[in-house]
N, C-alpha and C positions, 0 to 999 in steps of 0.2 A: 709350626702347622695347626694346632691348636688354637689359636687366636683368630685364624682363616677360619676354620670348623666353627668358633663361635660367633662369628660375623656370617654366618650361612655361606660362605664362600666355599667355592671350588678349590682346593690346591693342587696345584700342578708345578710336580717338580724338574730343575732343569740338571740333567746328568751331566757332570763335570769332569768326570775320572778320566776321560781322552786328552784333556786339556791340563791334565796335572791339576786337578780340582781349582781352575782359576777360570772364573765366569769370563766368559768374550762376549764381545756385543752381535758378533754372528751368530752364538748360539742365544741369545735374547730375541734377534730378530726373527729365527726360524719360530721360535716358541710363543711370540705372540700372535692370538688371533683376534676376532672381533670383539669375544667375548672378555677379554683380557683386562683387568681395572689396575692391578697394582701388580709392581715387582718389588720381593723383599732379597736386600742382599746384604751380606756382612763381610768387611774386608779393614783389617784384617782377619781371618775367619776362626771361626770357632767351630768345628774342632779342627780342620786341617791345617790351620797356620800360614794360609797361603793370602798374598796380597794382591790383589787389583791394582796394575801398573797405572798412575793416573792417567795417562792417555785413554787408556781401555776404558778407563771408569767415565770419562766422559763421554767416549762412543755408544757404552750403554745407555746414558741416561739420553742423550741425543735420540737415540734409538725409539726410546719410550716415550720422548717428548712428541715424535713424529706420530707415533700412534695412539697420541693421547692417552699415554700408561703413567700413572703416579708412580714415583719410586718412593721407598722407604727403607733408608741406607743405614745400617745400623752399623755405626764406628764406636764400638763401645773401646775396641782395643787401640783406636788411633796413635796413640803415643808408644804402642810397644811392636814398632817394625824395625828388623834388622838389615842394615845396609849389606849390600846395596839396593834393597826393598826401601822403595820412598813412601812418606808418610802423604797422604792425600784426604781433603775433606771435600766433600761435593758441596759444603756451604760456600768453596771459593770460587765454583763453576758461575759462567755468567747470568744477570739478572732474569733472562730470558729463560735459561734452564733451571734456574732456582725455583720457578714458580711451579712444577710440578713435582718439585723433591722435598722429603722432611727426612733432616737428619737425626737419627737417634744417639745420642752419646752418654757416656756413664762417669760418674765423679767416683763411683764405686771401684772401678778396677786400674785409672788413673793415679789414682790416691790410696790404692791398697785398704780400702774400707769397705770391704765386699759383703760384710754380714749388715751394713746399714742400706744397704737395698736404694739408693738414690740417683738421677741420672736427668736428662733434659732431651727437649728437642728444639731444632731449629727448623723454622715451616713458615710460609705465608699465613697471613691473618686466617684467611676462610678455611685453613687446615686446622689451624691452631685453636680457632675458635670453636671447630665440631668437637676437636680433642677434651679440651676445658668443658664440654656438655656432660661428657660418659665421664671425665675423670673426678671433675667435683662431688660424682654422687657415688663414687666408688671408695679412692682412695685418699680423698681428701687434699690431703700435704702431708710431707715428709715429718718428720717428728721435729723439734725446733732444736735439737742439740745437735743433730745432723746438719741444716741449713746452717747451722755457725761453723762447724768444721768446714762445710764448702765454702764460704764466704771467706774462711782464713786461708785457705788454700790459695783461692784466687787475688788477694789481697797481696799476698806475700809471693807475687808470682815467680819471680827469680827462684827466691828458695826452693820453690815447689818444682820449678822445672829442674833444676840442681838435683832434687830428691828421685825424681821421676827418669832422669838419664842415670844416675847410680843405679836405680833399681833393673832400667832395663839393661844396662853392662853385667849386672847379676844374671840376670834372666838369660843372656848371652853365655855366661861363664856354663850354667847348667846345661844349656843347649848344647853348647859343643861336645860335653864329656858325654850326655844322654845320649844322643841319637847313634855317634857309633856303638855304645854300650848296648842299647838294646839290637841294634843290627848284628848281634852276638848273640842272641837270645835264639836258641833253635825254633823256626817258624816265623820269626819276626821280619817283616820289610817296614823301612819306614824310613821317609824321606825329610830332609832338613825342612824344618820351616821356616817362614820368613818374617814372620809376627805372632802376635799374640805368647802365650807359655805353656802350648801344649804338643804332645807328641802324636800323630795320628798314625796309628802301627794298622798296618794288613796283617793280618793274620791268617788269611784265606787258606795260605798252604799247609795249617795245621787242621783245617775241618775234615774230616773225613769219618774214621771208624771212631777214633777216640772222642771226638768233641765234632757236634752239628752243627753248631753256630758259634760267632763271637757272642752270644748272651753265656752261653755255656763255660766258654776261655774265662769271662768276667767273672764268672761264680766260683769257678774253678779257684783263680787265683786269689778269691777274698777268702774262700775255706782253707785253701792249703798253704799258700803264702803271706796271708793277712795283708796283701797289697789291693788298695783299691783302683779298679779302672771305671771307666765308663763303655758300655756298650753303642758300639757305633748305629746302630738300626734306630736308635732315637733322636738319629741327626740324617736318618736314611739311608747309612751306608752299611749295611749288614755285611760281616766278613772283617769289620774295622775295629780297632779299640782305640778310646783316647785316654793318653796318660798326662796329667797336670804336673808341670815343673815348677809350681809355685807353692815349693817347700824347700827346703834345708838339701844342701849337696848332699851332705851326710845320708840324709834317709833317701833318695834316690840312689844312693850306692847300696843300700842296705836292701832295697825293694829289687834292684836289678840284680841284686846277687840271689836273693832268693827264688826269682823268677828263673834265673839258671838254673837252680838247684831242682825246681819243681819240673823243668822241662827238660832235664836232663844236659844241661850246659856244662861248661867247666868252670868253677869258682874263682880258678887262677887267672882266668881272662881278664878280669876287674882288680885285681890284684895290684 
């Protein structure tokens, strides 16, 4: 949202809770107005873990193309989708649809080098030329050793794909343990993510006399359980918290145990 504000645009959010946080073409069509210029979407999604099905993604882009609206599709978690969810990139759409699409991708997430902050875009020449005008006077370029690392990952494609698949299998193992465990924490309601590596926990049942907001719950967990979570309000979802499972299963077990203890759950439930 802040990027839109920086560009002096008016940010309009499409509420997706009724569709289990999966954006649909119908919702996009209803939301487009004569002033709409750009749709930004993210699948697999951070923070919800939801994945837009390939056919629905195509319909969304078609709806935008018909209305003359550009689409910026954030595919940073493209390689982290758990079957039966399907991996899909808008770069595979027909040429006439790709004209209005810019794909934003990330080496950082795919190859587990998030601190190095390097990504890429796939877009038409006109859109790319406009981005370069701004980018060349701001960040200039990523540091050289990071570029070498990305080149190595792409040159050794078979080994890289094997490593990413191994990483995805490990994320799935953690997810399969974590989500049922989180649903045993008093007041937590958590759906199973289809992609990425986040659990998006509905904590609205806990908001009342003890806690006034999800921000207070996040602060409480940091102070009392030494567990770091992200307040959902920053994603436009007050009443939710995001928990990353990009850490060891041992750390996740410790975190869940602490959360059960501070919220009054039984420690024996995760033994």
